[in-house]
Structure formats: C-alpha cells, structure tokens
C-alpha positions as CSV (number, residue, x, y, z in Angstrom):
1,M,0.0,0.0,0.0
2,K,1.3,3.5,-0.9
3,M,2.0,6.0,1.9
4,T,-0.6,8.3,0.5
5,D,-3.2,5.6,1.0
6,L,-2.1,5.2,4.6
7,R,-2.4,8.9,5.2
8,K,-5.9,8.8,3.7
9,I,-7.2,6.3,6.2
10,F,-5.2,7.6,9.2
11,F,-8.0,9.9,10.4
12,M,-10.8,9.3,7.9
13,P,-14.4,9.2,9.2
14,V,-15.6,5.9,10.6
15,L,-17.9,5.3,7.7
16,V,-15.1,5.6,5.2
17,V,-12.6,3.7,7.3
18,T,-14.9,0.8,7.9
19,G,-15.8,0.7,4.2
20,F,-12.1,0.5,3.3
21,L,-11.6,-2.3,5.8
22,V,-14.9,-4.0,5.0
23,L,-16.1,-3.6,8.6
24,V,-19.7,-3.0,9.6
25,S,-20.2,0.7,10.2
26,V,-21.6,1.6,13.6
27,C,-23.3,4.5,12.0
28,N,-25.6,2.4,9.8
29,A,-27.7,1.3,12.7
30,Q,-31.5,1.4,12.9
31,D,-30.9,0.3,16.4
32,R,-32.9,2.5,18.7
33,Q,-33.5,1.3,22.2
34,D,-37.2,2.0,22.2
35,T,-37.8,-0.4,19.2
36,I,-36.0,-3.4,20.7
37,S,-37.7,-5.9,23.0
38,S,-36.5,-6.5,26.5
39,A,-36.2,-10.2,25.6
40,A,-33.8,-9.5,22.7
41,K,-31.8,-7.2,24.9
42,L,-31.6,-9.7,27.8
43,D,-30.8,-12.6,25.5
44,T,-27.9,-10.7,23.9
45,L,-26.4,-9.6,27.2
46,K,-26.6,-13.1,28.6
47,K,-25.2,-14.7,25.4
48,Y,-22.1,-12.5,25.4
49,G,-21.6,-12.2,29.1
50,I,-22.3,-8.5,29.3
51,D,-22.8,-7.4,32.9
52,P,-24.3,-3.9,33.0
53,G,-23.0,-3.5,36.6
54,R,-19.4,-4.1,35.5
55,D,-17.1,-1.0,35.2
56,I,-17.0,-0.2,31.5
57,S,-13.3,0.7,31.7
58,S,-12.5,-2.9,32.7
59,R,-13.8,-4.3,29.4
60,V,-10.3,-4.5,28.0
61,M,-9.8,-7.5,25.7
62,D,-7.5,-8.6,22.9
63,T,-8.4,-7.1,19.6
64,S,-10.5,-9.6,17.6
65,P,-8.7,-11.7,15.0
66,E,-11.1,-10.4,12.3
67,I,-10.0,-6.8,12.8
68,I,-6.3,-7.6,12.9
69,L,-6.7,-9.7,9.7
70,M,-8.4,-6.8,8.0
71,F,-5.5,-4.5,8.9
72,Q,-3.0,-7.2,7.7
73,K,-4.8,-7.6,4.4
74,A,-4.4,-3.8,3.9
75,G,-0.7,-4.2,4.3
76,M,-0.3,-3.3,8.0
77,S,1.2,-5.2,10.9
78,P,-0.7,-4.2,14.1
79,R,0.4,-5.8,17.4
80,R,-1.4,-6.2,20.7
81,H,-0.4,-3.6,23.2
82,E,0.4,-4.5,26.8
83,L,-1.2,-1.9,29.0
84,S,0.8,-0.6,31.9
85,G,-0.7,0.3,35.3
86,A,-0.4,4.0,34.3
87,D,-2.2,3.3,31.1
88,R,-5.1,1.6,32.9
89,V,-5.4,4.6,35.3
90,K,-5.7,7.0,32.3
91,I,-8.3,4.7,30.7
92,A,-10.4,4.5,33.9
93,K,-10.3,8.3,34.3
94,A,-11.4,8.8,30.8
95,F,-14.4,6.5,31.0
96,A,-15.4,7.9,34.4
97,A,-15.5,11.4,32.9
98,L,-18.1,10.5,30.3
99,P,-21.5,12.1,30.7
100,A,-24.6,10.4,32.0
101,L,-26.1,9.3,28.7
102,H,-22.8,7.7,27.6
103,Q,-22.6,5.8,30.9
104,R,-26.1,4.4,30.6
105,V,-25.6,3.3,26.9
106,L,-22.1,1.9,27.3
107,K,-22.8,-0.3,30.3
108,E,-25.2,-2.3,28.1
109,R,-23.7,-1.8,24.6
110,L,-19.9,-1.8,24.9
111,H,-18.6,-5.3,24.3
112,S,-14.9,-4.5,24.5
113,I,-12.1,-2.0,24.2
114,S,-8.6,-3.0,23.0
115,F,-5.3,-1.3,22.1
116,L,-2.9,-2.0,19.2
117,D,0.6,-0.8,18.4
118,N,1.3,0.0,14.7
119,M,-2.3,0.8,14.0
120,P,-2.8,3.3,11.2
121,N,-5.8,5.2,12.4
122,T,-6.5,6.6,15.9
123,A,-9.5,4.4,16.7
124,L,-12.0,2.1,15.1
125,T,-15.5,1.6,16.4
126,S,-17.2,-1.5,15.0
127,T,-20.3,-3.6,15.5
128,F,-19.5,-6.9,17.4
129,N,-22.7,-8.7,16.5
130,P,-24.1,-7.1,13.3
131,G,-26.8,-9.8,12.9
132,S,-28.4,-9.2,16.2
133,P,-31.4,-6.8,16.8
134,Y,-29.6,-5.6,19.9
135,R,-26.1,-4.6,18.8
136,L,-22.9,-4.5,20.9
137,Y,-19.8,-2.5,20.0
138,D,-16.0,-2.9,20.1
139,I,-13.6,0.0,20.1
140,T,-10.0,-0.5,19.1
141,F,-7.5,2.3,19.9
142,R,-4.0,3.1,18.6
143,A,-1.9,2.7,21.8
144,A,0.4,5.6,21.0
145,I,-2.2,8.1,22.0
146,L,-1.8,7.0,25.6
147,N,1.4,9.0,25.7
148,Q,0.1,12.1,24.1
149,T,-1.8,15.2,25.3
150,V,-4.9,16.5,23.6
151,S,-2.9,19.3,22.0
152,Q,-0.3,17.0,20.7
153,W,-2.8,14.5,19.2
154,T,-5.1,17.1,17.7
155,T,-2.2,19.0,16.2
156,E,-0.8,15.7,14.7
157,K,-4.3,14.9,13.3
158,E,-4.7,18.3,11.8
159,N,-1.4,18.2,10.0
160,T,-2.4,15.1,8.1
161,L,-4.4,17.6,6.0
162,F,-1.3,19.4,4.7
163,K,2.0,18.9,2.9
164,A,5.0,19.4,5.1
165,D,6.3,23.0,4.9
166,Q,9.3,24.6,6.6
167,Q,7.8,28.1,6.4
168,A,4.2,27.5,7.7
169,S,2.5,25.3,10.3
170,V,-0.8,24.5,11.9
171,T,-1.1,23.9,15.6
172,I,-4.1,23.3,17.9
173,D,-4.0,24.4,21.5
174,A,-6.3,22.1,23.3
175,G,-4.7,21.9,26.7
176,A,-2.5,19.4,28.4
177,L,-5.0,16.7,29.4
178,D,-4.5,13.1,28.2
179,A,-5.4,12.6,24.6
180,I,-7.1,9.3,25.5
181,L,-9.8,11.3,27.3
182,Y,-10.7,13.2,24.1
183,V,-10.5,10.1,21.9
184,I,-12.6,7.9,24.2
185,F,-15.2,10.7,24.4
186,H,-15.3,10.9,20.6
187,E,-15.5,7.1,19.9
188,T,-18.0,6.4,22.6
189,T,-20.2,9.1,21.1
190,H,-20.3,7.0,18.0
191,V,-21.7,4.1,20.1
192,V,-24.3,6.3,21.7
193,D,-25.3,7.7,18.3
194,A,-25.5,4.2,16.7
195,A,-27.5,2.8,19.6
196,L,-30.0,5.7,19.8
197,G,-30.1,6.8,16.2
198,L,-29.2,10.4,17.1
199,T,-28.1,11.4,13.6
200,E,-30.4,9.1,11.6
201,D,-33.1,10.4,9.4
202,N,-36.7,9.4,10.2
203,Q,-39.0,7.9,7.5
204,T,-42.6,7.9,8.4
205,A,-45.5,7.3,6.0
206,G,-43.3,8.4,3.1
207,T,-42.2,11.6,4.9
208,K,-38.6,12.2,5.7
209,S,-37.5,14.3,8.7
210,F,-34.1,15.0,10.0
211,A,-32.7,14.6,13.5
212,P,-32.4,17.9,15.4
213,F,-28.6,18.0,15.3
214,T,-28.4,17.4,11.6
215,N,-31.5,19.4,10.5
216,R,-30.6,22.2,8.1
217,V,-27.0,21.1,8.1
218,W,-26.9,17.7,6.5
219,T,-29.0,16.3,3.6
220,S,-27.6,12.8,4.0
221,R,-24.8,11.1,5.9
222,M,-22.0,12.7,4.1
223,V,-23.6,15.6,2.2
224,T,-24.1,19.0,3.7
225,V,-26.8,21.5,2.7
226,P,-25.6,23.8,-0.1
227,E,-25.1,26.7,2.3
228,Y,-22.3,24.8,4.1
229,T,-20.9,23.0,1.1
230,D,-17.5,24.6,0.4
231,S,-15.0,23.6,-2.3
232,L,-12.0,23.8,0.0
233,L,-13.7,21.7,2.7
234,Q,-14.6,19.2,0.0
235,A,-11.0,19.0,-1.2
236,I,-9.4,17.8,2.1
237,T,-7.6,14.5,2.1
238,W,-10.0,13.1,4.7
239,K,-12.6,13.1,1.9
240,K,-12.6,10.2,-0.5
241,E,-11.4,12.2,-3.5
242,G,-9.4,14.8,-1.6
243,N,-5.7,15.4,-1.5
244,L,-3.1,17.0,0.7
245,M,-3.1,20.8,0.7
246,N,-0.3,23.2,0.8
247,V,-0.1,24.9,4.3
248,T,-0.2,28.2,2.5
249,N,-3.9,27.4,1.9
250,A,-4.6,26.8,5.6
251,V,-5.9,30.3,6.4
252,S,-8.4,30.0,3.5
253,L,-9.5,26.6,4.7
254,Y,-10.2,27.8,8.2
255,K,-12.0,30.9,6.9
256,S,-14.2,28.5,5.0
257,L,-14.8,26.6,8.3
258,Q,-15.8,29.8,10.0
259,K,-18.8,30.1,7.7
260,T,-20.2,26.8,8.9
261,P,-21.6,25.4,12.2
262,F,-18.8,22.8,12.3
263,V,-16.5,22.8,15.3
264,S,-13.6,21.4,13.3
265,I,-12.5,20.4,9.8
266,Y,-13.1,16.8,10.7
267,S,-16.7,17.6,11.7
268,S,-17.4,18.4,8.0
269,C,-16.6,14.8,6.9
270,S,-19.9,13.2,7.9
271,R,-22.9,13.9,10.1
272,M,-21.7,11.1,12.5
273,E,-18.3,12.8,12.9
274,D,-20.0,16.1,13.2
275,L,-21.8,15.0,16.4
276,A,-18.8,13.2,17.9
277,E,-16.5,16.1,17.3
278,Y,-19.0,18.8,18.4
279,L,-19.7,17.0,21.7
280,S,-16.0,16.3,22.3
281,V,-15.0,19.9,21.8
282,Y,-18.0,21.1,23.7
283,H,-17.1,18.9,26.7
284,L,-13.4,19.8,26.5
285,T,-14.1,23.6,26.5
286,Q,-17.3,24.1,28.3
287,K,-17.1,21.3,31.0
288,L,-13.3,20.8,31.4
289,R,-12.5,24.5,30.8
290,Q,-9.7,23.7,28.3
291,P,-8.9,25.8,25.2
292,F,-9.5,24.8,21.6
293,R,-7.6,27.2,19.4
294,I,-6.6,26.6,15.9
295,M,-3.5,28.6,14.9
296,V,-1.7,29.1,11.6
297,H,1.9,30.3,11.7
298,Q,3.7,31.8,8.7
299,N,7.5,32.3,8.9
300,G,7.5,31.9,12.7
301,K,4.7,34.4,13.2
302,E,1.1,33.8,14.2
303,D,-0.9,34.6,11.1
304,F,-4.4,33.3,12.0
305,V,-6.3,32.1,15.1
306,Y,-9.8,30.6,15.2
307,E,-11.7,29.4,18.3
308,P,-14.7,27.6,17.0
309,M,-16.6,27.5,20.3
310,K,-16.7,31.3,20.2
311,S,-18.5,31.3,16.8
312,K,-22.2,32.2,16.8
313,L,-22.9,29.6,14.2
314,V,-21.1,26.9,16.1
315,R,-22.8,27.9,19.4
316,S,-26.2,27.9,17.8
317,R,-26.2,24.1,18.4
318,I,-25.0,24.1,21.9
319,G,-28.4,23.6,23.5
320,Q,-28.6,20.2,22.0
321,M,-25.7,19.0,24.1
322,Q,-27.7,19.0,27.3
323,Q,-29.4,15.7,26.6
324,F,-26.1,13.9,27.1
325,Y,-25.8,15.2,30.7
326,L,-29.2,14.4,32.1
327,S,-29.1,11.9,34.9
328,K,-32.3,10.2,33.7
329,T,-33.6,9.3,30.2
C-alpha cells in the first residue's frame, strides 16, 4: 500500500474507514433502544456475558482476529499492546469522565475495548454482533495516543491535512489533558449515536424528517446543505477524492470553516463525525475549561487564530448537548 493511502485512512471518518476495511459501520444502525424488545436485549447480554454492573473501563480484551486480519490484508502489521498500570489509570479516568447518557448506553452496549501498536488510524468503532437486533460494539485504539496530550494529538491529526512546509505550520492548543480522554469521548459518542439513532433520518409514511442536530446542516450522511458545502472543505484529504493541501492554503481553509456550524474540519466529513466532534470539543471547552484554538503560523509568526466555540454559528447548536448530561432518560 502506498504511503498516500495510509495517510488517507489515518484519520478518515468511521464510515469511510470501515468501508475500506470491510467492517460493519456503527453509524448504519436502525438500532434505537425503544424499538428493541426487552427479551432481545436480555438474550444478547446473557449470550455474550455483558454485565451492566461491570465497570466499562474494565472491558479491555484482545483485539478480535477479524479486525487484525483486515489490517493485515491492507498491508499493515498491528500488534497487541500490553497496558501498563499507568495506562489503565488513564483509561479508567477517561471512562469515568463520560456524561450520564454515555454511561447508561455503554454499560449495556460496549462489548470490548482494545489497544494496538502499529495501528494506522487513531481508533476504530465496529459492530460486534451485526446480525443481532440488539447490537454491541467494540472499540480499538492506537496505543500511541496513551502517551500524548490532547494538544499533541489534535495537532498531529490536523497536520495530516497538509503537505510538510518549513515556512508554515498549523497547531491546535487544546490543553495538556491526556489525549485518550478526548479520543474515548469521541469514539463512545459513535456508540451512543448508533444505539439511539441520534443522527439518523426518520422515515414515516413516506415523509422524511431530520434529527435535530443534523437538520438544516446535512441532507444525508456525508452531504451537507448547499449553504455549508464549500469547495475547500470538499477537497481535504479526509474526503474520498481529496488530496493533501499546501499549508499556504490553511488560512483560506479555516476561513471557510468559520462560515459553517462545524466545530472542526473533521466535523465536516460526515454527520456522525459532526456529532462526535462537536460534543467532544464542547465537553473539552465548556465542561473541562480547556482551550480549543486553531493557529496558523507563517515564517514563525502567528498569522491566523480561530476558536470555534466562540463562533455564533457553532454555538447555535450548543443547547442540543444538554441531553447527554441528564441523569435520567
């Protein structure tokens, strides 16, 4: 596999990554809890030994052979990562920090978490039992993020958009908390979304309606409304037909982002990533009081700064985040 191909899947949206690896996408679920019988739920939990009372951070297992084989067929050599005591403490803290809705869904939906070395993408959320009416989920993480801060990891991710340049750079100041906290928040939001259908369209009696978060922003899973469809945002390497950009185009790219309700460039990739990114940045900035500043430097000088959570367009969706923090459904 060419290096350009590896770069393309390194941080691509779940839907695209899972398509490339022939996995079942978690975001294709018509899997809402209110449509599933209690019997189907109890049968599934019993069959796979899921104890809702068990600490979700303790569900560390070896990555399934199927997922490892898919990476290998793509020309990669992932290896099981042995977690240290310090690693386990970071993981437990990250899961404990998740909001109420995540805690409720994950205790009955999360089958396993696992960590790999030499994994190309940051994380992969996949359906464990795709044929079941009550679906469980696995999350596989790239172990290297256990040694990074949120700022280090988000900066690394952002720079996969651009060609290397000695005169210009893009950095993100997202504080010094552990990167695993942010990544677990993002990936488990995919599980909550898949389980509850938070970004799914509704089809009733031939009438289509959109979920509140996606309404007037997305027309389908990966297509935005014309108002927020921008040629630069469509050209990024995280999109299927996109390519690496020159860093000299970074300011123009982020000015395009400013005209949308997306909290990050990655948010613009799909409606599932939009929700996961928005909630993660919201939690980071509004609950944990950390920064999220995108900065472009030219010739050693700060040329551009954007703080998405200060944008009126971005903040117009902030009220929809409260549902994740309610103690009861």
